[in-house]
C-alpha angles and dihedrals in degrees: 000000000000123000088249094057092042090055092043092055092043092053095045092050092047091050090049090054089053090053092051091048092051095046108128094002102083138098120227130220134171124248087189138335108325090348108120133195129184137191085255091064090053096046092045091054091048089055093050092048092048092054102041096041090042088059096036110022092170092063127096124238133212119181134173091240093045118131102254088229089063099040099087094106103132087104089078122093088221122035130180114216116200139184101185093192118016106186100035094164090055090048093051092051094046094249108149098227111099136105151185115249121197131168139169119223122201116195091335098315122103108234103174133021140175131190111190126193104197096188094061096025091237115156114191110192137176139177123195109266093002103084131241131281142189111215088336097312118117117256127218128179120239122268095234112140103169124073090214088065096042132107104215134188131199138188127217131202118260109265094017117191127231093245095047117133087231089067091051091048091049092054093048092053093040093062094045105043131067092249141339131223133189103192103170102238119085091191093054092044089059092043089053091051088052090050094048092244090114121032099206144001137185136188133173101179104055132116129228093258090056095058111018096100096034095053090055090048092056093045093049092046090057100261133134123255123182142148122265094272096046092264122133112286111269117212089202091055102034102192107139142197111186128183140162095238140022092244093052091045092054093049093048092048091050091050095053091046093232 
């Protein structure tokens, strides 16, 4: 394990401990309609930043709770990308499906990533070219090739409208796949695809910090990651269609009309 991945896991686990400590003690505010943030998000991000920049002070840092005035960090050769609490609404309601997502980008390419579920102590980790693991055990995507046999997850934008294309896409996939899930954490959805627990996942309203670590997990576990039109995934436009196999990816993409 490289020093980068060691630090990544250390920071994600420490941030997860912060979230557990804050459970039930926080105040909630809205960043936007139906888009929540808590003191726990902020304190978790502070912990991540303290650890990764303590180890690598020359690196840049981009976090979900970053002051936009300080977020222009693409100038750095190395940049940490953090979602200190992915699944805030679940966290606020006491639903045990949330995570810490942390990745390191080098010249625009993510080279290490960790998604940590503190409730179940599940640490999904990946390093470019070295595979993906869950608590040290190797991960491999499922071998599902047919959408009718697939368990699929989706993410919606906060404050989604009735006539949103995301609703239409959800219905199309719902009637074609084995079953659908909307779990509330993009990072965990991608981690579950990497682990073979989910077979596919798509999202068109996510940010880079939601998916940076998870995309690498899926890639390193042998899965398929592309943009919504089948094009190579674009870190600057992080809309994602993830699947365990090429055949399943093509069927999902056709169903959502991307």
